[in-house]
PDB file with one MODEL, atoms N, CA, C and O in Angstrom:
MODEL        1
ATOM      1  N   MET A   1      22.466  15.292 -11.943  1.00  0.00           N
ATOM      2  CA  MET A   1      21.931  14.979 -10.765  1.00  0.00           C
ATOM      3  C   MET A   1      20.708  14.895 -11.357  1.00  0.00           C
ATOM      4  O   MET A   1      20.888  14.100 -12.280  1.00  0.00           O
ATOM      5  N   SER A   2      19.915  15.138 -11.368  1.00  0.00           N
ATOM      6  CA  SER A   2      18.537  14.675 -11.460  1.00  0.00           C
ATOM      7  C   SER A   2      18.420  13.488 -11.997  1.00  0.00           C
ATOM      8  O   SER A   2      17.692  12.727 -11.359  1.00  0.00           O
ATOM      9  N   ARG A   3      18.948  13.015 -13.077  1.00  0.00           N
ATOM     10  CA  ARG A   3      19.118  11.708 -13.624  1.00  0.00           C
ATOM     11  C   ARG A   3      19.279  10.663 -13.058  1.00  0.00           C
ATOM     12  O   ARG A   3      18.807   9.531 -13.173  1.00  0.00           O
ATOM     13  N   LEU A   4      20.178  11.260 -12.265  1.00  0.00           N
ATOM     14  CA  LEU A   4      20.565   9.973 -11.385  1.00  0.00           C
ATOM     15  C   LEU A   4      20.017   9.995  -9.921  1.00  0.00           C
ATOM     16  O   LEU A   4      20.243   8.932  -9.344  1.00  0.00           O
ATOM     17  N   LEU A   5      19.490  10.735  -9.319  1.00  0.00           N
ATOM     18  CA  LEU A   5      18.299  10.585  -8.485  1.00  0.00           C
ATOM     19  C   LEU A   5      17.072  10.069  -8.717  1.00  0.00           C
ATOM     20  O   LEU A   5      16.358   9.691  -7.788  1.00  0.00           O
ATOM     21  N   ALA A   6      16.565   9.975 -10.467  1.00  0.00           N
ATOM     22  CA  ALA A   6      15.787   9.484 -10.930  1.00  0.00           C
ATOM     23  C   ALA A   6      16.289   8.241 -10.919  1.00  0.00           C
ATOM     24  O   ALA A   6      15.320   7.487 -10.830  1.00  0.00           O
ATOM     25  N   ILE A   7      17.271   7.630 -10.960  1.00  0.00           N
ATOM     26  CA  ILE A   7      17.493   6.076 -11.606  1.00  0.00           C
ATOM     27  C   ILE A   7      17.973   5.738  -9.811  1.00  0.00           C
ATOM     28  O   ILE A   7      17.449   4.684  -9.449  1.00  0.00           O
ATOM     29  N   ALA A   8      18.555   6.193  -9.044  1.00  0.00           N
ATOM     30  CA  ALA A   8      18.356   6.031  -7.562  1.00  0.00           C
ATOM     31  C   ALA A   8      16.321   5.466  -6.863  1.00  0.00           C
ATOM     32  O   ALA A   8      15.674   4.605  -6.267  1.00  0.00           O
ATOM     33  N   VAL A   9      16.249   6.884  -7.629  1.00  0.00           N
ATOM     34  CA  VAL A   9      14.320   6.313  -6.989  1.00  0.00           C
ATOM     35  C   VAL A   9      13.835   5.209  -7.556  1.00  0.00           C
ATOM     36  O   VAL A   9      12.813   4.742  -7.054  1.00  0.00           O
ATOM     37  N   LEU A  10      14.320   4.661  -8.498  1.00  0.00           N
ATOM     38  CA  LEU A  10      13.503   4.093  -9.617  1.00  0.00           C
ATOM     39  C   LEU A  10      14.021   2.462  -8.566  1.00  0.00           C
ATOM     40  O   LEU A  10      13.263   1.698  -7.969  1.00  0.00           O
ATOM     41  N   TYR A  11      15.116   2.416  -8.649  1.00  0.00           N
ATOM     42  CA  TYR A  11      16.289   1.248  -7.975  1.00  0.00           C
ATOM     43  C   TYR A  11      15.350   0.865  -6.681  1.00  0.00           C
ATOM     44  O   TYR A  11      14.635  -0.104  -6.428  1.00  0.00           O
ATOM     45  N   THR A  12      15.670   2.026  -6.008  1.00  0.00           N
ATOM     46  CA  THR A  12      14.633   1.728  -4.809  1.00  0.00           C
ATOM     47  C   THR A  12      13.033   1.600  -4.642  1.00  0.00           C
ATOM     48  O   THR A  12      12.698   1.635  -3.458  1.00  0.00           O
ATOM     49  N   LEU A  13      12.236   1.497  -5.326  1.00  0.00           N
ATOM     50  CA  LEU A  13      10.710   1.856  -5.403  1.00  0.00           C
ATOM     51  C   LEU A  13      10.639   0.177  -5.835  1.00  0.00           C
ATOM     52  O   LEU A  13       9.778  -0.633  -5.491  1.00  0.00           O
ATOM     53  N   MET A  14      12.182  -0.117  -6.948  1.00  0.00           N
ATOM     54  CA  MET A  14      12.001  -1.610  -7.568  1.00  0.00           C
ATOM     55  C   MET A  14      11.962  -2.861  -6.204  1.00  0.00           C
ATOM     56  O   MET A  14      11.219  -3.841  -6.158  1.00  0.00           O
ATOM     57  N   PHE A  15      13.207  -2.364  -4.975  1.00  0.00           N
ATOM     58  CA  PHE A  15      13.723  -3.142  -4.063  1.00  0.00           C
ATOM     59  C   PHE A  15      12.395  -2.916  -3.041  1.00  0.00           C
ATOM     60  O   PHE A  15      12.249  -3.905  -2.323  1.00  0.00           O
ATOM     61  N   LEU A  16      11.771  -2.258  -2.890  1.00  0.00           N
ATOM     62  CA  LEU A  16      10.518  -1.532  -2.220  1.00  0.00           C
ATOM     63  C   LEU A  16       9.588  -2.952  -2.402  1.00  0.00           C
ATOM     64  O   LEU A  16       9.465  -4.063  -1.887  1.00  0.00           O
ATOM     65  N   ALA A  17       9.187  -2.362  -3.181  1.00  0.00           N
ATOM     66  CA  ALA A  17       8.403  -3.444  -4.188  1.00  0.00           C
ATOM     67  C   ALA A  17       8.382  -4.913  -3.960  1.00  0.00           C
ATOM     68  O   ALA A  17       7.338  -5.430  -3.561  1.00  0.00           O
ATOM     69  N   TRP A  18       9.547  -5.700  -4.200  1.00  0.00           N
ATOM     70  CA  TRP A  18       9.784  -7.180  -4.244  1.00  0.00           C
ATOM     71  C   TRP A  18       9.773  -7.730  -2.719  1.00  0.00           C
ATOM     72  O   TRP A  18       9.307  -8.748  -2.207  1.00  0.00           O
ATOM     73  N   SER A  19      10.709  -6.274  -2.059  1.00  0.00           N
ATOM     74  CA  SER A  19      10.578  -6.648  -0.113  1.00  0.00           C
ATOM     75  C   SER A  19       9.013  -6.961   0.378  1.00  0.00           C
ATOM     76  O   SER A  19       8.686  -7.793   1.224  1.00  0.00           O
ATOM     77  N   GLY A  20       8.049  -5.992  -0.445  1.00  0.00           N
ATOM     78  CA  GLY A  20       6.822  -6.093  -0.187  1.00  0.00           C
ATOM     79  C   GLY A  20       6.054  -6.834  -0.421  1.00  0.00           C
ATOM     80  O   GLY A  20       5.286  -7.211   0.465  1.00  0.00           O
ATOM     81  N   VAL A  21       5.983  -7.267  -1.564  1.00  0.00           N
ATOM     82  CA  VAL A  21       5.466  -8.523  -2.080  1.00  0.00           C
ATOM     83  C   VAL A  21       6.424  -9.969  -1.173  1.00  0.00           C
ATOM     84  O   VAL A  21       5.739 -10.967  -0.945  1.00  0.00           O
ATOM     85  N   GLY A  22       7.229  -9.989  -0.927  1.00  0.00           N
ATOM     86  CA  GLY A  22       8.040 -11.255  -0.463  1.00  0.00           C
ATOM     87  C   GLY A  22       7.477 -11.401   0.902  1.00  0.00           C
ATOM     88  O   GLY A  22       7.102 -12.467   1.390  1.00  0.00           O
ATOM     89  N   LEU A  23       7.449 -10.247   1.473  1.00  0.00           N
ATOM     90  CA  LEU A  23       7.003 -10.301   2.792  1.00  0.00           C
ATOM     91  C   LEU A  23       5.304 -10.435   2.849  1.00  0.00           C
ATOM     92  O   LEU A  23       4.804 -11.141   3.725  1.00  0.00           O
ATOM     93  N   PHE A  24       4.813 -10.025   2.288  1.00  0.00           N
ATOM     94  CA  PHE A  24       3.222 -10.064   2.780  1.00  0.00           C
ATOM     95  C   PHE A  24       3.313 -11.817   1.875  1.00  0.00           C
ATOM     96  O   PHE A  24       2.697 -12.601   2.596  1.00  0.00           O
ATOM     97  N   MET A  25       3.695 -12.331   1.001  1.00  0.00           N
ATOM     98  CA  MET A  25       3.398 -13.616   0.754  1.00  0.00           C
ATOM     99  C   MET A  25       4.334 -14.378   2.049  1.00  0.00           C
ATOM    100  O   MET A  25       4.115 -15.586   1.959  1.00  0.00           O
ATOM    101  N   VAL A  26       5.018 -14.175   2.879  1.00  0.00           N
ATOM    102  CA  VAL A  26       5.929 -14.690   4.070  1.00  0.00           C
ATOM    103  C   VAL A  26       4.795 -14.754   4.983  1.00  0.00           C
ATOM    104  O   VAL A  26       4.422 -15.901   5.227  1.00  0.00           O
ATOM    105  N   ILE A  27       4.164 -13.827   5.539  1.00  0.00           N
ATOM    106  CA  ILE A  27       3.448 -13.632   6.006  1.00  0.00           C
ATOM    107  C   ILE A  27       2.458 -13.669   6.514  1.00  0.00           C
ATOM    108  O   ILE A  27       2.146 -13.577   7.702  1.00  0.00           O
ATOM    109  N   SER A  28       1.597 -13.882   5.153  1.00  0.00           N
ATOM    110  CA  SER A  28       0.576 -14.149   5.079  1.00  0.00           C
ATOM    111  C   SER A  28       0.080 -14.905   3.649  1.00  0.00           C
ATOM    112  O   SER A  28      -0.349 -14.291   2.672  1.00  0.00           O
ATOM    113  N   PRO A  29       0.231 -16.344   3.739  1.00  0.00           N
ATOM    114  CA  PRO A  29       0.360 -16.945   2.611  1.00  0.00           C
ATOM    115  C   PRO A  29      -1.054 -16.931   1.782  1.00  0.00           C
ATOM    116  O   PRO A  29      -1.307 -16.777   0.587  1.00  0.00           O
ATOM    117  N   ALA A  30      -2.084 -17.220   3.257  1.00  0.00           N
ATOM    118  CA  ALA A  30      -3.470 -17.392   2.504  1.00  0.00           C
ATOM    119  C   ALA A  30      -4.152 -16.492   2.132  1.00  0.00           C
ATOM    120  O   ALA A  30      -4.933 -16.744   1.215  1.00  0.00           O
ATOM    121  N   ARG A  31      -4.126 -15.469   2.550  1.00  0.00           N
ATOM    122  CA  ARG A  31      -4.216 -13.808   2.380  1.00  0.00           C
ATOM    123  C   ARG A  31      -3.683 -13.642   0.640  1.00  0.00           C
ATOM    124  O   ARG A  31      -4.384 -13.060  -0.189  1.00  0.00           O
ATOM    125  N   PHE A  32      -2.452 -14.214   0.338  1.00  0.00           N
ATOM    126  CA  PHE A  32      -1.697 -13.484  -1.171  1.00  0.00           C
ATOM    127  C   PHE A  32      -2.280 -14.719  -1.908  1.00  0.00           C
ATOM    128  O   PHE A  32      -2.421 -14.512  -3.113  1.00  0.00           O
ATOM    129  N   ALA A  33      -2.662 -15.977  -1.476  1.00  0.00           N
ATOM    130  CA  ALA A  33      -2.617 -17.037  -2.743  1.00  0.00           C
ATOM    131  C   ALA A  33      -4.692 -16.593  -3.012  1.00  0.00           C
ATOM    132  O   ALA A  33      -5.166 -16.941  -4.094  1.00  0.00           O
ATOM    133  N   ASN A  34      -5.481 -16.004  -2.159  1.00  0.00           N
ATOM    134  CA  ASN A  34      -7.338 -15.920  -2.243  1.00  0.00           C
ATOM    135  C   ASN A  34      -6.729 -14.372  -2.972  1.00  0.00           C
ATOM    136  O   ASN A  34      -7.646 -14.128  -3.755  1.00  0.00           O
ATOM    137  N   LEU A  35      -6.141 -13.714  -3.064  1.00  0.00           N
ATOM    138  CA  LEU A  35      -5.842 -12.541  -3.806  1.00  0.00           C
ATOM    139  C   LEU A  35      -5.478 -12.647  -5.276  1.00  0.00           C
ATOM    140  O   LEU A  35      -5.902 -11.908  -6.165  1.00  0.00           O
ATOM    141  N   VAL A  36      -4.729 -13.551  -5.398  1.00  0.00           N
ATOM    142  CA  VAL A  36      -3.728 -14.186  -6.471  1.00  0.00           C
ATOM    143  C   VAL A  36      -5.433 -14.611  -6.996  1.00  0.00           C
ATOM    144  O   VAL A  36      -5.968 -13.971  -7.902  1.00  0.00           O
ATOM    145  N   HIS A  37      -6.014 -15.547  -6.416  1.00  0.00           N
ATOM    146  CA  HIS A  37      -6.971 -16.394  -7.186  1.00  0.00           C
ATOM    147  C   HIS A  37      -8.388 -15.353  -7.498  1.00  0.00           C
ATOM    148  O   HIS A  37      -9.169 -15.662  -8.398  1.00  0.00           O
ATOM    149  N   ASP A  38      -8.608 -14.083  -6.631  1.00  0.00           N
ATOM    150  CA  ASP A  38      -9.884 -13.658  -7.321  1.00  0.00           C
ATOM    151  C   ASP A  38      -9.103 -12.664  -8.169  1.00  0.00           C
ATOM    152  O   ASP A  38      -9.747 -12.406  -9.186  1.00  0.00           O
ATOM    153  N   SER A  39      -7.805 -11.938  -8.105  1.00  0.00           N
ATOM    154  CA  SER A  39      -7.436 -11.527  -9.214  1.00  0.00           C
ATOM    155  C   SER A  39      -7.386 -12.013 -10.704  1.00  0.00           C
ATOM    156  O   SER A  39      -7.860 -11.486 -11.710  1.00  0.00           O
ATOM    157  N   PHE A  40      -6.766 -13.018 -10.569  1.00  0.00           N
ATOM    158  CA  PHE A  40      -6.270 -13.908 -11.571  1.00  0.00           C
ATOM    159  C   PHE A  40      -6.972 -15.118 -11.578  1.00  0.00           C
ATOM    160  O   PHE A  40      -7.124 -15.395 -12.768  1.00  0.00           O
ATOM    161  N   GLY A  41      -7.424 -15.890 -10.960  1.00  0.00           N
ATOM    162  CA  GLY A  41      -8.517 -17.274 -11.180  1.00  0.00           C
ATOM    163  C   GLY A  41      -7.480 -18.330 -11.609  1.00  0.00           C
ATOM    164  O   GLY A  41      -7.743 -19.191 -12.450  1.00  0.00           O
ATOM    165  N   LEU A  42      -5.840 -18.181 -10.756  1.00  0.00           N
ATOM    166  CA  LEU A  42      -4.998 -19.286 -11.320  1.00  0.00           C
ATOM    167  C   LEU A  42      -5.041 -20.578 -10.814  1.00  0.00           C
ATOM    168  O   LEU A  42      -4.745 -21.585 -11.457  1.00  0.00           O
ATOM    169  N   PHE A  43      -5.527 -20.536  -9.300  1.00  0.00           N
ATOM    170  CA  PHE A  43      -5.711 -21.692  -8.993  1.00  0.00           C
ATOM    171  C   PHE A  43      -7.255 -21.982  -7.929  1.00  0.00           C
ATOM    172  O   PHE A  43      -8.070 -21.060  -7.899  1.00  0.00           O
ATOM    173  N   PRO A  44      -7.523 -23.143  -7.195  1.00  0.00           N
ATOM    174  CA  PRO A  44      -8.492 -22.789  -6.601  1.00  0.00           C
ATOM    175  C   PRO A  44      -8.292 -21.752  -5.172  1.00  0.00           C
ATOM    176  O   PRO A  44      -7.233 -21.248  -4.798  1.00  0.00           O
ATOM    177  N   GLU A  45      -9.290 -21.653  -4.697  1.00  0.00           N
ATOM    178  CA  GLU A  45      -9.110 -21.180  -3.046  1.00  0.00           C
ATOM    179  C   GLU A  45      -8.304 -21.490  -2.124  1.00  0.00           C
ATOM    180  O   GLU A  45      -8.211 -22.687  -1.854  1.00  0.00           O
ATOM    181  N   THR A  46      -7.541 -20.576  -1.421  1.00  0.00           N
ATOM    182  CA  THR A  46      -7.019 -21.760  -1.029  1.00  0.00           C
ATOM    183  C   THR A  46      -7.687 -21.356   0.724  1.00  0.00           C
ATOM    184  O   THR A  46      -8.130 -20.217   0.870  1.00  0.00           O
ATOM    185  N   GLY A  47      -7.711 -22.174   1.762  1.00  0.00           N
ATOM    186  CA  GLY A  47      -8.802 -22.283   2.893  1.00  0.00           C
ATOM    187  C   GLY A  47      -7.532 -22.535   4.452  1.00  0.00           C
ATOM    188  O   GLY A  47      -6.334 -22.807   4.535  1.00  0.00           O
ATOM    189  N   ALA A  48      -8.509 -22.290   5.331  1.00  0.00           N
ATOM    190  CA  ALA A  48      -7.484 -22.601   6.165  1.00  0.00           C
ATOM    191  C   ALA A  48      -6.637 -23.854   6.247  1.00  0.00           C
ATOM    192  O   ALA A  48      -5.438 -23.580   6.282  1.00  0.00           O
ATOM    193  N   THR A  49      -6.930 -25.237   6.291  1.00  0.00           N
ATOM    194  CA  THR A  49      -6.217 -26.510   5.853  1.00  0.00           C
ATOM    195  C   THR A  49      -5.483 -27.199   4.706  1.00  0.00           C
ATOM    196  O   THR A  49      -5.149 -28.377   4.583  1.00  0.00           O
ATOM    197  N   ASP A  50      -5.324 -26.161   3.908  1.00  0.00           N
ATOM    198  CA  ASP A  50      -4.350 -25.940   2.930  1.00  0.00           C
ATOM    199  C   ASP A  50      -3.075 -25.966   3.180  1.00  0.00           C
ATOM    200  O   ASP A  50      -2.332 -25.284   2.473  1.00  0.00           O
ATOM    201  N   TRP A  51      -2.603 -26.670   4.122  1.00  0.00           N
ATOM    202  CA  TRP A  51      -1.027 -26.281   4.301  1.00  0.00           C
ATOM    203  C   TRP A  51      -0.220 -26.086   3.323  1.00  0.00           C
ATOM    204  O   TRP A  51       0.751 -25.330   3.290  1.00  0.00           O
ATOM    205  N   GLY A  52      -0.787 -27.049   2.193  1.00  0.00           N
ATOM    206  CA  GLY A  52       0.659 -27.053   0.974  1.00  0.00           C
ATOM    207  C   GLY A  52       0.837 -25.665   0.185  1.00  0.00           C
ATOM    208  O   GLY A  52       1.886 -25.021   0.227  1.00  0.00           O
ATOM    209  N   LYS A  53      -0.676 -25.147  -0.777  1.00  0.00           N
ATOM    210  CA  LYS A  53      -0.250 -24.331  -0.774  1.00  0.00           C
ATOM    211  C   LYS A  53       0.497 -23.232   0.067  1.00  0.00           C
ATOM    212  O   LYS A  53       1.340 -22.411  -0.296  1.00  0.00           O
ATOM    213  N   LYS A  54      -0.032 -23.449   1.229  1.00  0.00           N
ATOM    214  CA  LYS A  54       0.675 -21.730   1.905  1.00  0.00           C
ATOM    215  C   LYS A  54       1.826 -22.475   1.945  1.00  0.00           C
ATOM    216  O   LYS A  54       2.657 -21.648   1.569  1.00  0.00           O
ATOM    217  N   LEU A  55       2.508 -23.647   2.185  1.00  0.00           N
ATOM    218  CA  LEU A  55       4.480 -23.392   2.010  1.00  0.00           C
ATOM    219  C   LEU A  55       4.793 -23.749   0.764  1.00  0.00           C
ATOM    220  O   LEU A  55       6.002 -23.975   0.713  1.00  0.00           O
ATOM    221  N   ILE A  56       4.083 -23.961  -0.624  1.00  0.00           N
ATOM    222  CA  ILE A  56       4.640 -22.844  -1.666  1.00  0.00           C
ATOM    223  C   ILE A  56       4.367 -21.588  -1.819  1.00  0.00           C
ATOM    224  O   ILE A  56       5.029 -20.951  -2.638  1.00  0.00           O
ATOM    225  N   VAL A  57       3.521 -21.065  -1.205  1.00  0.00           N
ATOM    226  CA  VAL A  57       3.773 -19.732  -1.027  1.00  0.00           C
ATOM    227  C   VAL A  57       4.024 -18.892  -0.186  1.00  0.00           C
ATOM    228  O   VAL A  57       3.603 -17.747  -0.022  1.00  0.00           O
ATOM    229  N   ARG A  58       4.817 -19.574   0.412  1.00  0.00           N
ATOM    230  CA  ARG A  58       5.867 -18.735   1.835  1.00  0.00           C
ATOM    231  C   ARG A  58       7.127 -19.359   0.817  1.00  0.00           C
ATOM    232  O   ARG A  58       7.600 -18.369   0.258  1.00  0.00           O
ATOM    233  N   LEU A  59       7.675 -20.287   0.470  1.00  0.00           N
ATOM    234  CA  LEU A  59       8.873 -20.665  -0.489  1.00  0.00           C
ATOM    235  C   LEU A  59       9.051 -19.736  -1.396  1.00  0.00           C
ATOM    236  O   LEU A  59      10.066 -19.110  -1.701  1.00  0.00           O
ATOM    237  N   MET A  60       7.713 -19.690  -1.904  1.00  0.00           N
ATOM    238  CA  MET A  60       8.320 -18.374  -3.086  1.00  0.00           C
ATOM    239  C   MET A  60       8.527 -17.026  -2.864  1.00  0.00           C
ATOM    240  O   MET A  60       9.383 -16.438  -3.525  1.00  0.00           O
ATOM    241  N   GLY A  61       7.770 -16.363  -1.907  1.00  0.00           N
ATOM    242  CA  GLY A  61       8.396 -15.362  -0.898  1.00  0.00           C
ATOM    243  C   GLY A  61       9.929 -15.162  -0.652  1.00  0.00           C
ATOM    244  O   GLY A  61      10.840 -14.374  -0.908  1.00  0.00           O
ATOM    245  N   MET A  62       9.645 -16.493   0.077  1.00  0.00           N
ATOM    246  CA  MET A  62      11.188 -16.434   0.557  1.00  0.00           C
ATOM    247  C   MET A  62      12.578 -16.199  -1.025  1.00  0.00           C
ATOM    248  O   MET A  62      13.593 -15.503  -1.055  1.00  0.00           O
ATOM    249  N   VAL A  63      12.049 -17.010  -1.967  1.00  0.00           N
ATOM    250  CA  VAL A  63      12.472 -17.160  -3.115  1.00  0.00           C
ATOM    251  C   VAL A  63      13.292 -15.390  -3.473  1.00  0.00           C
ATOM    252  O   VAL A  63      14.412 -14.908  -3.638  1.00  0.00           O
ATOM    253  N   LEU A  64      11.275 -14.792  -3.423  1.00  0.00           N
ATOM    254  CA  LEU A  64      11.670 -13.293  -4.139  1.00  0.00           C
ATOM    255  C   LEU A  64      12.346 -12.462  -2.847  1.00  0.00           C
ATOM    256  O   LEU A  64      12.864 -11.387  -3.149  1.00  0.00           O
ATOM    257  N   LEU A  65      12.378 -12.762  -1.776  1.00  0.00           N
ATOM    258  CA  LEU A  65      13.432 -11.840  -0.826  1.00  0.00           C
ATOM    259  C   LEU A  65      14.758 -12.150  -1.332  1.00  0.00           C
ATOM    260  O   LEU A  65      15.555 -11.431  -1.934  1.00  0.00           O
ATOM    261  N   GLY A  66      14.836 -13.382  -0.963  1.00  0.00           N
ATOM    262  CA  GLY A  66      16.422 -13.691  -1.684  1.00  0.00           C
ATOM    263  C   GLY A  66      17.314 -12.708  -2.499  1.00  0.00           C
ATOM    264  O   GLY A  66      18.494 -12.364  -2.433  1.00  0.00           O
ATOM    265  N   PHE A  67      15.597 -12.210  -3.786  1.00  0.00           N
ATOM    266  CA  PHE A  67      16.002 -11.652  -5.092  1.00  0.00           C
ATOM    267  C   PHE A  67      16.349 -10.208  -4.861  1.00  0.00           C
ATOM    268  O   PHE A  67      17.180  -9.477  -5.400  1.00  0.00           O
ATOM    269  N   ALA A  68      15.288  -9.966  -3.703  1.00  0.00           N
ATOM    270  CA  ALA A  68      15.307  -8.279  -3.757  1.00  0.00           C
ATOM    271  C   ALA A  68      16.753  -8.034  -2.989  1.00  0.00           C
ATOM    272  O   ALA A  68      17.348  -6.962  -3.104  1.00  0.00           O
ATOM    273  N   MET A  69      17.331  -9.294  -2.078  1.00  0.00           N
ATOM    274  CA  MET A  69      18.220  -8.746  -1.697  1.00  0.00           C
ATOM    275  C   MET A  69      19.654  -8.998  -2.392  1.00  0.00           C
ATOM    276  O   MET A  69      20.656  -8.557  -1.829  1.00  0.00           O
ATOM    277  N   HIS A  70      19.714  -9.380  -3.051  1.00  0.00           N
ATOM    278  CA  HIS A  70      20.644 -10.476  -4.227  1.00  0.00           C
ATOM    279  C   HIS A  70      20.983  -8.855  -5.034  1.00  0.00           C
ATOM    280  O   HIS A  70      22.094  -8.325  -5.042  1.00  0.00           O
ATOM    281  N   PHE A  71      19.818  -8.319  -5.628  1.00  0.00           N
ATOM    282  CA  PHE A  71      19.425  -7.409  -6.446  1.00  0.00           C
ATOM    283  C   PHE A  71      20.455  -5.976  -5.620  1.00  0.00           C
ATOM    284  O   PHE A  71      21.352  -5.451  -6.279  1.00  0.00           O
ATOM    285  N   ALA A  72      20.225  -5.616  -4.508  1.00  0.00           N
ATOM    286  CA  ALA A  72      20.456  -4.469  -3.422  1.00  0.00           C
ATOM    287  C   ALA A  72      22.075  -4.736  -3.440  1.00  0.00           C
ATOM    288  O   ALA A  72      22.840  -3.795  -3.651  1.00  0.00           O
ATOM    289  N   LEU A  73      22.439  -5.737  -3.265  1.00  0.00           N
ATOM    290  CA  LEU A  73      24.329  -6.142  -3.335  1.00  0.00           C
ATOM    291  C   LEU A  73      24.383  -6.029  -4.516  1.00  0.00           C
ATOM    292  O   LEU A  73      25.400  -5.383  -4.768  1.00  0.00           O
ATOM    293  N   ALA A  74      23.838  -6.303  -5.452  1.00  0.00           N
ATOM    294  CA  ALA A  74      24.056  -5.771  -6.831  1.00  0.00           C
ATOM    295  C   ALA A  74      24.687  -4.334  -7.506  1.00  0.00           C
ATOM    296  O   ALA A  74      25.678  -3.900  -8.093  1.00  0.00           O
ATOM    297  N   VAL A  75      23.416  -3.949  -6.999  1.00  0.00           N
ATOM    298  CA  VAL A  75      23.253  -2.721  -7.247  1.00  0.00           C
ATOM    299  C   VAL A  75      24.016  -1.409  -6.197  1.00  0.00           C
ATOM    300  O   VAL A  75      24.076  -0.214  -6.487  1.00  0.00           O
ATOM    301  N   THR A  76      24.575  -2.117  -4.859  1.00  0.00           N
ATOM    302  CA  THR A  76      25.330  -1.434  -4.006  1.00  0.00           C
ATOM    303  C   THR A  76      27.118  -1.774  -4.798  1.00  0.00           C
ATOM    304  O   THR A  76      28.061  -1.020  -5.035  1.00  0.00           O
ATOM    305  N   GLU A  77      26.958  -2.893  -4.950  1.00  0.00           N
ATOM    306  CA  GLU A  77      28.534  -3.418  -6.019  1.00  0.00           C
ATOM    307  C   GLU A  77      28.542  -1.945  -6.946  1.00  0.00           C
ATOM    308  O   GLU A  77      29.134  -0.867  -6.899  1.00  0.00           O
ATOM    309  N   LEU A  78      27.423  -2.657  -7.877  1.00  0.00           N
ATOM    310  CA  LEU A  78      28.022  -1.653  -9.074  1.00  0.00           C
ATOM    311  C   LEU A  78      28.347   0.315  -9.134  1.00  0.00           C
ATOM    312  O   LEU A  78      28.943   1.050  -9.922  1.00  0.00           O
ATOM    313  N   VAL A  79      27.542   0.540  -7.779  1.00  0.00           N
ATOM    314  CA  VAL A  79      27.777   1.607  -7.093  1.00  0.00           C
ATOM    315  C   VAL A  79      29.350   1.997  -6.593  1.00  0.00           C
ATOM    316  O   VAL A  79      29.926   3.082  -6.522  1.00  0.00           O
ATOM    317  N   ARG A  80      29.705   0.853  -6.335  1.00  0.00           N
ATOM    318  CA  ARG A  80      31.044   1.269  -5.539  1.00  0.00           C
ATOM    319  C   ARG A  80      32.418   1.135  -6.332  1.00  0.00           C
ATOM    320  O   ARG A  80      33.443   1.754  -6.047  1.00  0.00           O
ATOM    321  N   GLN A  81      32.245   0.085  -7.534  1.00  0.00           N
ATOM    322  CA  GLN A  81      33.046   0.010  -8.821  1.00  0.00           C
ATOM    323  C   GLN A  81      33.074   1.840  -9.659  1.00  0.00           C
ATOM    324  O   GLN A  81      33.963   2.565 -10.106  1.00  0.00           O
ATOM    325  N   GLY A  82      31.396   1.949  -9.491  1.00  0.00           N
ATOM    326  CA  GLY A  82      32.016   3.917 -10.091  1.00  0.00           C
ATOM    327  C   GLY A  82      31.285   3.576 -11.413  1.00  0.00           C
ATOM    328  O   GLY A  82      31.827   4.067 -12.402  1.00  0.00           O
ATOM    329  N   GLY A  83      30.232   2.881 -11.633  1.00  0.00           N
ATOM    330  CA  GLY A  83      29.493   2.982 -12.878  1.00  0.00           C
ATOM    331  C   GLY A  83      29.091   1.589 -13.307  1.00  0.00           C
ATOM    332  O   GLY A  83      28.449   1.423 -14.344  1.00  0.00           O
TER     333      GLY A  83
ENDMDL
END
C-alpha cells in the first residue's frame, strides 16, 4: 500500500508542477521570461513592449498545460484499466 501511495504522490506532484509552471507562463509571461533570463541567460531581458516574446511564452505555457492535462488523462485511463 505504501508503494502505491508513493507513486500516487509522485504523479500528483508532477502534475501540479507542470500545471503551476504552465499557469505562471500564461498569467505572467514577462516575469517568467525575465526569471529564465536571470537564471540561465538564454535570451535578452523582456521589456513591457516585447509582445512577441510574451506571446511565445504564453503559447509555450498553454502547450505545457495541455501536456499536463494529457498526462492526467493518461494516468486516469491507466488506473481505470487496472494497471
